[in-house]
A tleap script that builds the chain and sets N, CA, C and O, in Angstrom:
source leaprc.protein.ff14SB
mol = sequence {
  NMET ASN GLN PHE LEU SER ILE SER ALA ILE
  TYR ALA ALA ALA ALA PHE ALA GLU ILE ALA
  GLY CYS PHE ALA PHE TRP ALA TRP LEU LYS
  MET GLY LYS SER ILE TRP TRP ILE VAL PRO
  GLY ILE GLY ALA LEU ILE ALA PHE ALA TRP
  LEU LEU THR LEU ALA PRO SER SER HIE ALA
  GLY ARG ALA TYR ALA ALA TYR GLY GLY VAL
  TYR ILE SER ALA SER LEU PHE TRP LEU TRP
  TRP VAL GLU GLY GLN THR PRO ASP LYS TRP
  ASP ILE ILE GLY VAL VAL LEU ALA LEU SER
  ALA ALA VAL ILE ILE LEU PHE ALA PRO ARG
  GLY THR CALA
}
set mol.1.N position { 138.918 125.536 168.250 }
set mol.1.CA position { 139.242 126.104 166.952 }
set mol.1.C position { 139.059 125.069 165.838 }
set mol.1.O position { 138.631 125.401 164.732 }
set mol.2.N position { 139.391 123.810 166.148 }
set mol.2.CA position { 139.222 122.748 165.156 }
set mol.2.C position { 137.764 122.596 164.742 }
set mol.2.O position { 137.464 122.426 163.560 }
set mol.3.N position { 136.852 122.656 165.723 }
set mol.3.CA position { 135.430 122.527 165.432 }
set mol.3.C position { 134.968 123.703 164.575 }
set mol.3.O position { 134.180 123.521 163.646 }
set mol.4.N position { 135.449 124.896 164.879 }
set mol.4.CA position { 135.088 126.077 164.109 }
set mol.4.C position { 135.521 125.925 162.649 }
set mol.4.O position { 134.762 126.252 161.737 }
set mol.5.N position { 136.737 125.430 162.432 }
set mol.5.CA position { 137.228 125.239 161.062 }
set mol.5.C position { 136.440 124.164 160.329 }
set mol.5.O position { 136.153 124.300 159.139 }
set mol.6.N position { 136.094 123.101 161.034 }
set mol.6.CA position { 135.304 122.026 160.430 }
set mol.6.C position { 133.921 122.523 160.022 }
set mol.6.O position { 133.465 122.262 158.908 }
set mol.7.N position { 133.257 123.239 160.922 }
set mol.7.CA position { 131.939 123.782 160.614 }
set mol.7.C position { 132.028 124.781 159.465 }
set mol.7.O position { 131.180 124.794 158.573 }
set mol.8.N position { 133.062 125.616 159.497 }
set mol.8.CA position { 133.250 126.605 158.429 }
set mol.8.C position { 133.405 125.925 157.072 }
set mol.8.O position { 132.839 126.382 156.079 }
set mol.9.N position { 134.162 124.847 157.030 }
set mol.9.CA position { 134.364 124.124 155.765 }
set mol.9.C position { 133.065 123.500 155.271 }
set mol.9.O position { 132.763 123.545 154.079 }
set mol.10.N position { 132.298 122.917 156.191 }
set mol.10.CA position { 131.012 122.311 155.809 }
set mol.10.C position { 130.086 123.369 155.240 }
set mol.10.O position { 129.503 123.184 154.171 }
set mol.11.N position { 129.950 124.476 155.954 }
set mol.11.CA position { 129.044 125.532 155.514 }
set mol.11.C position { 129.525 126.200 154.220 }
set mol.11.O position { 128.711 126.552 153.366 }
set mol.12.N position { 130.818 126.372 154.077 }
set mol.12.CA position { 131.336 126.976 152.840 }
set mol.12.C position { 131.040 126.069 151.644 }
set mol.12.O position { 130.621 126.545 150.588 }
set mol.13.N position { 131.258 124.776 151.810 }
set mol.13.CA position { 130.964 123.837 150.716 }
set mol.13.C position { 129.469 123.803 150.418 }
set mol.13.O position { 129.063 123.766 149.257 }
set mol.14.N position { 128.647 123.814 151.474 }
set mol.14.CA position { 127.194 123.821 151.284 }
set mol.14.C position { 126.749 125.085 150.551 }
set mol.14.O position { 125.902 125.023 149.659 }
set mol.15.N position { 127.314 126.221 150.926 }
set mol.15.CA position { 126.942 127.485 150.278 }
set mol.15.C position { 127.314 127.468 148.805 }
set mol.15.O position { 126.518 127.873 147.958 }
set mol.16.N position { 128.517 127.001 148.492 }
set mol.16.CA position { 128.923 126.925 147.090 }
set mol.16.C position { 127.979 126.020 146.312 }
set mol.16.O position { 127.558 126.360 145.206 }
set mol.17.N position { 127.645 124.868 146.888 }
set mol.17.CA position { 126.758 123.923 146.200 }
set mol.17.C position { 125.364 124.527 145.999 }
set mol.17.O position { 124.778 124.393 144.925 }
set mol.18.N position { 124.840 125.185 147.024 }
set mol.18.CA position { 123.498 125.756 146.896 }
set mol.18.C position { 123.470 126.885 145.863 }
set mol.18.O position { 122.575 126.942 145.020 }
set mol.19.N position { 124.439 127.762 145.936 }
set mol.19.CA position { 124.453 128.891 144.997 }
set mol.19.C position { 124.675 128.398 143.573 }
set mol.19.O position { 124.026 128.880 142.645 }
set mol.20.N position { 125.580 127.446 143.392 }
set mol.20.CA position { 125.815 126.898 142.050 }
set mol.20.C position { 124.560 126.221 141.510 }
set mol.20.O position { 124.216 126.384 140.339 }
set mol.21.N position { 123.875 125.461 142.365 }
set mol.21.CA position { 122.651 124.788 141.938 }
set mol.21.C position { 121.558 125.768 141.564 }
set mol.21.O position { 120.896 125.613 140.538 }
set mol.22.N position { 121.372 126.772 142.396 }
set mol.22.CA position { 120.349 127.783 142.099 }
set mol.22.C position { 120.726 128.603 140.871 }
set mol.22.O position { 119.860 128.958 140.071 }
set mol.23.N position { 122.010 128.904 140.718 }
set mol.23.CA position { 122.449 129.678 139.562 }
set mol.23.C position { 122.211 128.907 138.263 }
set mol.23.O position { 121.922 129.509 137.229 }
set mol.24.N position { 122.331 127.592 138.314 }
set mol.24.CA position { 122.063 126.788 137.108 }
set mol.24.C position { 120.628 126.999 136.637 }
set mol.24.O position { 120.377 127.133 135.439 }
set mol.25.N position { 119.689 127.028 137.577 }
set mol.25.CA position { 118.299 127.295 137.215 }
set mol.25.C position { 118.127 128.743 136.750 }
set mol.25.O position { 117.389 129.004 135.800 }
set mol.26.N position { 118.789 129.664 137.400 }
set mol.26.CA position { 118.752 131.076 137.010 }
set mol.26.C position { 119.247 131.228 135.575 }
set mol.26.O position { 118.633 131.922 134.765 }
set mol.27.N position { 120.373 130.566 135.271 }
set mol.27.CA position { 120.948 130.658 133.922 }
set mol.27.C position { 119.982 130.112 132.881 }
set mol.27.O position { 119.834 130.694 131.806 }
set mol.28.N position { 119.329 129.010 133.187 }
set mol.28.CA position { 118.378 128.415 132.249 }
set mol.28.C position { 117.153 129.308 132.068 }
set mol.28.O position { 116.758 129.601 130.940 }
set mol.29.N position { 116.550 129.743 133.184 }
set mol.29.CA position { 115.276 130.453 133.109 }
set mol.29.C position { 115.397 131.953 132.838 }
set mol.29.O position { 114.492 132.538 132.242 }
set mol.30.N position { 116.481 132.580 133.258 }
set mol.30.CA position { 116.582 134.030 133.129 }
set mol.30.C position { 117.636 134.480 132.124 }
set mol.30.O position { 117.609 135.619 131.658 }
set mol.31.N position { 118.562 133.589 131.790 }
set mol.31.CA position { 119.641 133.972 130.882 }
set mol.31.C position { 119.572 133.242 129.546 }
set mol.31.O position { 120.409 133.454 128.669 }
set mol.32.N position { 118.566 132.380 129.399 }
set mol.32.CA position { 118.380 131.679 128.132 }
set mol.32.C position { 119.374 130.569 127.851 }
set mol.32.O position { 119.556 130.179 126.697 }
set mol.33.N position { 120.023 130.051 128.892 }
set mol.33.CA position { 120.958 128.937 128.700 }
set mol.33.C position { 120.172 127.648 128.449 }
set mol.33.O position { 118.961 127.595 128.665 }
set mol.34.N position { 120.865 126.631 127.999 }
set mol.34.CA position { 120.254 125.339 127.708 }
set mol.34.C position { 119.624 124.731 128.957 }
set mol.34.O position { 120.098 124.942 130.074 }
set mol.35.N position { 118.555 123.978 128.751 }
set mol.35.CA position { 117.906 123.273 129.864 }
set mol.35.C position { 118.875 122.300 130.532 }
set mol.35.O position { 118.677 121.934 131.690 }
set mol.36.N position { 119.901 121.882 129.832 }
set mol.36.CA position { 120.872 120.941 130.387 }
set mol.36.C position { 121.663 121.541 131.545 }
set mol.36.O position { 122.319 120.809 132.286 }
set mol.37.N position { 121.612 122.842 131.709 }
set mol.37.CA position { 122.243 123.474 132.868 }
set mol.37.C position { 121.659 122.952 134.177 }
set mol.37.O position { 122.338 122.948 135.203 }
set mol.38.N position { 120.397 122.510 134.145 }
set mol.38.CA position { 119.797 122.079 135.407 }
set mol.38.C position { 120.301 120.716 135.879 }
set mol.38.O position { 120.138 120.380 137.052 }
set mol.39.N position { 120.902 119.935 135.007 }
set mol.39.CA position { 121.412 118.619 135.431 }
set mol.39.C position { 122.493 118.775 136.508 }
set mol.39.O position { 122.353 118.200 137.588 }
set mol.40.N position { 123.565 119.534 136.249 }
set mol.40.CA position { 124.526 119.724 137.345 }
set mol.40.C position { 123.935 120.549 138.485 }
set mol.40.O position { 124.348 120.418 139.637 }
set mol.41.N position { 122.958 121.406 138.150 }
set mol.41.CA position { 122.299 122.186 139.188 }
set mol.41.C position { 121.591 121.301 140.194 }
set mol.41.O position { 121.678 121.538 141.399 }
set mol.42.N position { 120.897 120.294 139.719 }
set mol.42.CA position { 120.211 119.351 140.618 }
set mol.42.C position { 121.239 118.593 141.459 }
set mol.42.O position { 121.047 118.404 142.660 }
set mol.43.N position { 122.314 118.168 140.831 }
set mol.43.CA position { 123.379 117.491 141.582 }
set mol.43.C position { 123.957 118.381 142.669 }
set mol.43.O position { 124.220 117.920 143.779 }
set mol.44.N position { 124.153 119.645 142.356 }
set mol.44.CA position { 124.691 120.587 143.345 }
set mol.44.C position { 123.710 120.786 144.499 }
set mol.44.O position { 124.125 120.883 145.653 }
set mol.45.N position { 122.420 120.845 144.197 }
set mol.45.CA position { 121.431 121.020 145.259 }
set mol.45.C position { 121.326 119.779 146.145 }
set mol.45.O position { 121.078 119.896 147.345 }
set mol.46.N position { 121.513 118.602 145.569 }
set mol.46.CA position { 121.550 117.376 146.372 }
set mol.46.C position { 122.776 117.402 147.294 }
set mol.46.O position { 122.683 117.052 148.471 }
set mol.47.N position { 123.911 117.814 146.754 }
set mol.47.CA position { 125.131 117.920 147.565 }
set mol.47.C position { 124.935 118.921 148.701 }
set mol.47.O position { 125.372 118.684 149.827 }
set mol.48.N position { 124.280 120.035 148.401 }
set mol.48.CA position { 123.990 121.040 149.420 }
set mol.48.C position { 123.192 120.437 150.578 }
set mol.48.O position { 123.554 120.611 151.742 }
set mol.49.N position { 122.127 119.741 150.261 }
set mol.49.CA position { 121.278 119.155 151.307 }
set mol.49.C position { 122.066 118.143 152.142 }
set mol.49.O position { 121.937 118.114 153.366 }
set mol.50.N position { 122.864 117.330 151.495 }
set mol.50.CA position { 123.676 116.342 152.209 }
set mol.50.C position { 124.699 117.028 153.113 }
set mol.50.O position { 124.881 116.631 154.263 }
set mol.51.N position { 125.364 118.057 152.590 }
set mol.51.CA position { 126.380 118.748 153.384 }
set mol.51.C position { 125.799 119.360 154.654 }
set mol.51.O position { 126.443 119.341 155.702 }
set mol.52.N position { 124.591 119.899 154.567 }
set mol.52.CA position { 123.997 120.488 155.773 }
set mol.52.C position { 123.732 119.450 156.848 }
set mol.52.O position { 123.707 119.784 158.033 }
set mol.53.N position { 123.533 118.197 156.457 }
set mol.53.CA position { 123.328 117.157 157.479 }
set mol.53.C position { 124.608 116.879 158.259 }
set mol.53.O position { 124.564 116.263 159.324 }
set mol.54.N position { 125.742 117.326 157.741 }
set mol.54.CA position { 127.017 117.118 158.431 }
set mol.54.C position { 127.280 118.172 159.513 }
set mol.54.O position { 128.206 118.024 160.310 }
set mol.55.N position { 126.481 119.216 159.541 }
set mol.55.CA position { 126.653 120.264 160.556 }
set mol.55.C position { 126.414 119.672 161.942 }
set mol.55.O position { 125.422 118.977 162.162 }
set mol.56.N position { 127.323 119.949 162.871 }
set mol.56.CA position { 127.207 119.353 164.213 }
set mol.56.C position { 126.173 120.066 165.080 }
set mol.56.O position { 126.516 120.832 165.980 }
set mol.57.N position { 124.927 119.802 164.793 }
set mol.57.CA position { 123.838 120.377 165.573 }
set mol.57.C position { 122.805 119.285 165.794 }
set mol.57.O position { 122.539 118.476 164.905 }
set mol.58.N position { 122.231 119.272 166.979 }
set mol.58.CA position { 121.217 118.252 167.252 }
set mol.58.C position { 119.846 118.658 166.712 }
set mol.58.O position { 118.908 117.861 166.744 }
set mol.59.N position { 119.726 119.881 166.220 }
set mol.59.CA position { 118.463 120.362 165.676 }
set mol.59.C position { 118.693 120.971 164.295 }
set mol.59.O position { 119.545 121.843 164.123 }
set mol.60.N position { 117.936 120.508 163.330 }
set mol.60.CA position { 118.087 120.982 161.956 }
set mol.60.C position { 117.844 122.481 161.850 }
set mol.60.O position { 118.584 123.177 161.156 }
set mol.61.N position { 116.830 122.980 162.520 }
set mol.61.CA position { 116.511 124.402 162.432 }
set mol.61.C position { 117.653 125.290 162.869 }
set mol.61.O position { 117.886 126.339 162.269 }
set mol.62.N position { 118.370 124.889 163.907 }
set mol.62.CA position { 119.513 125.677 164.373 }
set mol.62.C position { 120.653 125.615 163.358 }
set mol.62.O position { 121.312 126.624 163.105 }
set mol.63.N position { 120.886 124.465 162.789 }
set mol.63.CA position { 121.932 124.340 161.765 }
set mol.63.C position { 121.591 125.200 160.559 }
set mol.63.O position { 122.466 125.859 159.999 }
set mol.64.N position { 120.324 125.200 160.154 }
set mol.64.CA position { 119.898 125.996 159.003 }
set mol.64.C position { 119.982 127.484 159.296 }
set mol.64.O position { 120.377 128.267 158.433 }
set mol.65.N position { 119.610 127.879 160.513 }
set mol.65.CA position { 119.649 129.295 160.883 }
set mol.65.C position { 121.082 129.813 160.858 }
set mol.65.O position { 121.345 130.895 160.333 }
set mol.66.N position { 121.998 129.049 161.417 }
set mol.66.CA position { 123.401 129.460 161.411 }
set mol.66.C position { 123.948 129.485 159.986 }
set mol.66.O position { 124.739 130.361 159.635 }
set mol.67.N position { 123.531 128.534 159.181 }
set mol.67.CA position { 123.967 128.493 157.785 }
set mol.67.C position { 123.537 129.756 157.039 }
set mol.67.O position { 124.214 130.178 156.101 }
set mol.68.N position { 122.429 130.360 157.443 }
set mol.68.CA position { 121.936 131.568 156.771 }
set mol.68.C position { 122.983 132.660 156.705 }
set mol.68.O position { 123.109 133.331 155.681 }
set mol.69.N position { 123.734 132.851 157.773 }
set mol.69.CA position { 124.794 133.864 157.763 }
set mol.69.C position { 125.887 133.542 156.764 }
set mol.69.O position { 126.403 134.429 156.085 }
set mol.70.N position { 126.237 132.270 156.678 }
set mol.70.CA position { 127.260 131.843 155.719 }
set mol.70.C position { 126.735 132.020 154.294 }
set mol.70.O position { 127.473 132.446 153.405 }
set mol.71.N position { 125.463 131.692 154.081 }
set mol.71.CA position { 124.867 131.839 152.756 }
set mol.71.C position { 124.889 133.297 152.297 }
set mol.71.O position { 125.171 133.583 151.133 }
set mol.72.N position { 124.593 134.201 153.205 }
set mol.72.CA position { 124.614 135.621 152.854 }
set mol.72.C position { 126.003 136.038 152.403 }
set mol.72.O position { 126.141 136.715 151.384 }
set mol.73.N position { 127.024 135.649 153.136 }
set mol.73.CA position { 128.383 136.033 152.746 }
set mol.73.C position { 128.804 135.353 151.453 }
set mol.73.O position { 129.462 135.972 150.617 }
set mol.74.N position { 128.440 134.100 151.279 }
set mol.74.CA position { 128.794 133.394 150.039 }
set mol.74.C position { 128.071 134.004 148.837 }
set mol.74.O position { 128.627 134.072 147.741 }
set mol.75.N position { 126.840 134.444 149.046 }
set mol.75.CA position { 126.093 135.079 147.952 }
set mol.75.C position { 126.755 136.367 147.503 }
set mol.75.O position { 126.816 136.655 146.308 }
set mol.76.N position { 127.248 137.137 148.453 }
set mol.76.CA position { 127.929 138.380 148.084 }
set mol.76.C position { 129.284 138.106 147.443 }
set mol.76.O position { 129.727 138.858 146.575 }
set mol.77.N position { 129.946 137.024 147.873 }
set mol.77.CA position { 131.180 136.628 147.194 }
set mol.77.C position { 130.870 136.235 145.742 }
set mol.77.O position { 131.610 136.598 144.828 }
set mol.78.N position { 129.787 135.501 145.536 }
set mol.78.CA position { 129.348 135.110 144.191 }
set mol.78.C position { 129.063 136.362 143.354 }
set mol.78.O position { 129.462 136.451 142.192 }
set mol.79.N position { 128.363 137.329 143.966 }
set mol.79.CA position { 128.065 138.597 143.301 }
set mol.79.C position { 129.345 139.232 142.773 }
set mol.79.O position { 129.389 139.723 141.645 }
set mol.80.N position { 130.376 139.218 143.593 }
set mol.80.CA position { 131.645 139.848 143.226 }
set mol.80.C position { 132.449 138.980 142.254 }
set mol.80.O position { 132.927 139.473 141.233 }
set mol.81.N position { 132.598 137.693 142.569 }
set mol.81.CA position { 133.487 136.817 141.811 }
set mol.81.C position { 132.891 136.395 140.473 }
set mol.81.O position { 133.574 136.442 139.450 }
set mol.82.N position { 131.631 135.986 140.470 }
set mol.82.CA position { 131.019 135.452 139.252 }
set mol.82.C position { 130.334 136.546 138.438 }
set mol.82.O position { 130.460 136.578 137.214 }
set mol.83.N position { 129.611 137.443 139.109 }
set mol.83.CA position { 128.834 138.447 138.404 }
set mol.83.C position { 129.572 139.763 138.201 }
set mol.83.O position { 129.076 140.651 137.508 }
set mol.84.N position { 130.736 139.895 138.791 }
set mol.84.CA position { 131.562 141.077 138.567 }
set mol.84.C position { 131.052 142.360 139.215 }
set mol.84.O position { 131.468 143.450 138.822 }
set mol.85.N position { 130.167 142.254 140.192 }
set mol.85.CA position { 129.615 143.425 140.892 }
set mol.85.C position { 130.242 143.496 142.286 }
set mol.85.O position { 130.096 142.570 143.084 }
set mol.86.N position { 130.927 144.577 142.570 }
set mol.86.CA position { 131.587 144.729 143.860 }
set mol.86.C position { 130.562 145.031 144.958 }
set mol.86.O position { 129.757 145.951 144.813 }
set mol.87.N position { 130.584 144.269 146.048 }
set mol.87.CA position { 129.690 144.572 147.168 }
set mol.87.C position { 130.003 145.963 147.739 }
set mol.87.O position { 131.160 146.381 147.781 }
set mol.88.N position { 128.963 146.661 148.172 }
set mol.88.CA position { 129.182 147.993 148.746 }
set mol.88.C position { 129.280 147.901 150.271 }
set mol.88.O position { 129.211 146.811 150.841 }
set mol.89.N position { 129.440 149.049 150.921 }
set mol.89.CA position { 129.636 149.045 152.372 }
set mol.89.C position { 128.430 148.471 153.109 }
set mol.89.O position { 128.594 147.880 154.176 }
set mol.90.N position { 127.233 148.628 152.570 }
set mol.90.CA position { 126.034 148.093 153.210 }
set mol.90.C position { 126.002 146.574 153.118 }
set mol.90.O position { 125.546 145.897 154.039 }
set mol.91.N position { 126.489 146.045 152.003 }
set mol.91.CA position { 126.612 144.593 151.869 }
set mol.91.C position { 127.574 144.051 152.924 }
set mol.91.O position { 127.298 143.037 153.564 }
set mol.92.N position { 128.711 144.741 153.101 }
set mol.92.CA position { 129.726 144.291 154.057 }
set mol.92.C position { 129.196 144.365 155.490 }
set mol.92.O position { 129.410 143.446 156.280 }
set mol.93.N position { 128.512 145.450 155.822 }
set mol.93.CA position { 127.920 145.573 157.157 }
set mol.93.C position { 126.916 144.444 157.392 }
set mol.93.O position { 126.892 143.844 158.467 }
set mol.94.N position { 126.094 144.160 156.395 }
set mol.94.CA position { 125.124 143.075 156.513 }
set mol.94.C position { 125.785 141.727 156.723 }
set mol.94.O position { 125.308 140.919 157.519 }
set mol.95.N position { 126.882 141.476 156.015 }
set mol.95.CA position { 127.608 140.209 156.167 }
set mol.95.C position { 128.170 140.079 157.572 }
set mol.95.O position { 128.072 139.017 158.187 }
set mol.96.N position { 128.756 141.149 158.082 }
set mol.96.CA position { 129.317 141.101 159.435 }
set mol.96.C position { 128.222 140.784 160.457 }
set mol.96.O position { 128.419 139.956 161.346 }
set mol.97.N position { 127.087 141.435 160.327 }
set mol.97.CA position { 125.975 141.162 161.245 }
set mol.97.C position { 125.473 139.721 161.112 }
set mol.97.O position { 125.233 139.047 162.114 }
set mol.98.N position { 125.316 139.255 159.873 }
set mol.98.CA position { 124.801 137.899 159.650 }
set mol.98.C position { 125.762 136.841 160.184 }
set mol.98.O position { 125.331 135.870 160.806 }
set mol.99.N position { 127.060 137.021 159.945 }
set mol.99.CA position { 128.027 136.042 160.445 }
set mol.99.C position { 128.127 136.083 161.964 }
set mol.99.O position { 128.322 135.048 162.601 }
set mol.100.N position { 127.995 137.268 162.546 }
set mol.100.CA position { 127.985 137.376 164.004 }
set mol.100.C position { 126.803 136.601 164.575 }
set mol.100.O position { 126.945 135.879 165.561 }
set mol.101.N position { 125.653 136.750 163.962 }
set mol.101.CA position { 124.468 136.018 164.405 }
set mol.101.C position { 124.664 134.511 164.257 }
set mol.101.O position { 124.262 133.747 165.135 }
set mol.102.N position { 125.270 134.082 163.167 }
set mol.102.CA position { 125.509 132.649 162.953 }
set mol.102.C position { 126.414 132.082 164.040 }
set mol.102.O position { 126.163 130.984 164.538 }
set mol.103.N position { 127.457 132.809 164.415 }
set mol.103.CA position { 128.366 132.349 165.464 }
set mol.103.C position { 127.621 132.231 166.794 }
set mol.103.O position { 127.802 131.261 167.530 }
set mol.104.N position { 126.785 133.221 167.095 }
set mol.104.CA position { 126.005 133.159 168.338 }
set mol.104.C position { 125.091 131.933 168.334 }
set mol.104.O position { 125.018 131.204 169.323 }
set mol.105.N position { 124.404 131.713 167.232 }
set mol.105.CA position { 123.474 130.571 167.154 }
set mol.105.C position { 124.218 129.249 167.318 }
set mol.105.O position { 123.736 128.355 168.014 }
set mol.106.N position { 125.369 129.114 166.697 }
set mol.106.CA position { 126.096 127.845 166.740 }
set mol.106.C position { 126.827 127.601 168.046 }
set mol.106.O position { 126.845 126.474 168.541 }
set mol.107.N position { 127.428 128.635 168.611 }
set mol.107.CA position { 128.360 128.419 169.719 }
set mol.107.C position { 127.885 128.935 171.072 }
set mol.107.O position { 128.630 128.848 172.048 }
set mol.108.N position { 126.687 129.461 171.160 }
set mol.108.CA position { 126.179 129.920 172.451 }
set mol.108.C position { 126.029 128.727 173.397 }
set mol.108.O position { 125.609 127.644 172.989 }
set mol.109.N position { 126.377 128.942 174.654 }
set mol.109.CA position { 126.184 127.830 175.610 }
set mol.109.C position { 124.710 127.529 175.779 }
set mol.109.O position { 123.922 128.437 176.045 }
set mol.110.N position { 124.332 126.310 175.636 }
set mol.110.CA position { 122.937 125.893 175.752 }
set mol.110.C position { 122.697 125.329 177.150 }
set mol.110.O position { 123.596 124.769 177.776 }
set mol.111.N position { 121.489 125.486 177.610 }
set mol.111.CA position { 121.114 124.915 178.890 }
set mol.111.C position { 121.492 125.781 180.075 }
set mol.111.O position { 121.341 125.358 181.221 }
set mol.112.N position { 121.979 126.984 179.819 }
set mol.112.CA position { 122.287 127.902 180.913 }
set mol.112.C position { 121.407 129.119 180.786 }
set mol.112.O position { 121.042 129.517 179.680 }
set mol.113.N position { 121.068 129.708 181.904 }
set mol.113.CA position { 120.180 130.872 181.841 }
set mol.113.C position { 120.886 132.128 182.236 }
set mol.113.O position { 120.283 133.201 182.237 }
savepdb mol mol.pdb
quit
């Protein structure tokens, strides 16, 4: 359970950093905000990349694949919390499937057939 909580914290922080960094560029390019929005955005994207290296996986691709499920759920949380749009039942079903897949990718026993 401790490992699960540690991984969850790493991925949650990485998701927040990635979404915040990407949103900074979105705000500049699509919402007409100042170009200075990209300065913290770049910092957030650097933090995102660093945080993913903390994931306890011996292969980057597996860590990134599992992170995908967390990113999907964090994106929908952002949709609701920051953009004020409530996720619908299809969003929730998608999140459940994505997080289930992430758990399988991260915690499946390896080396057994």
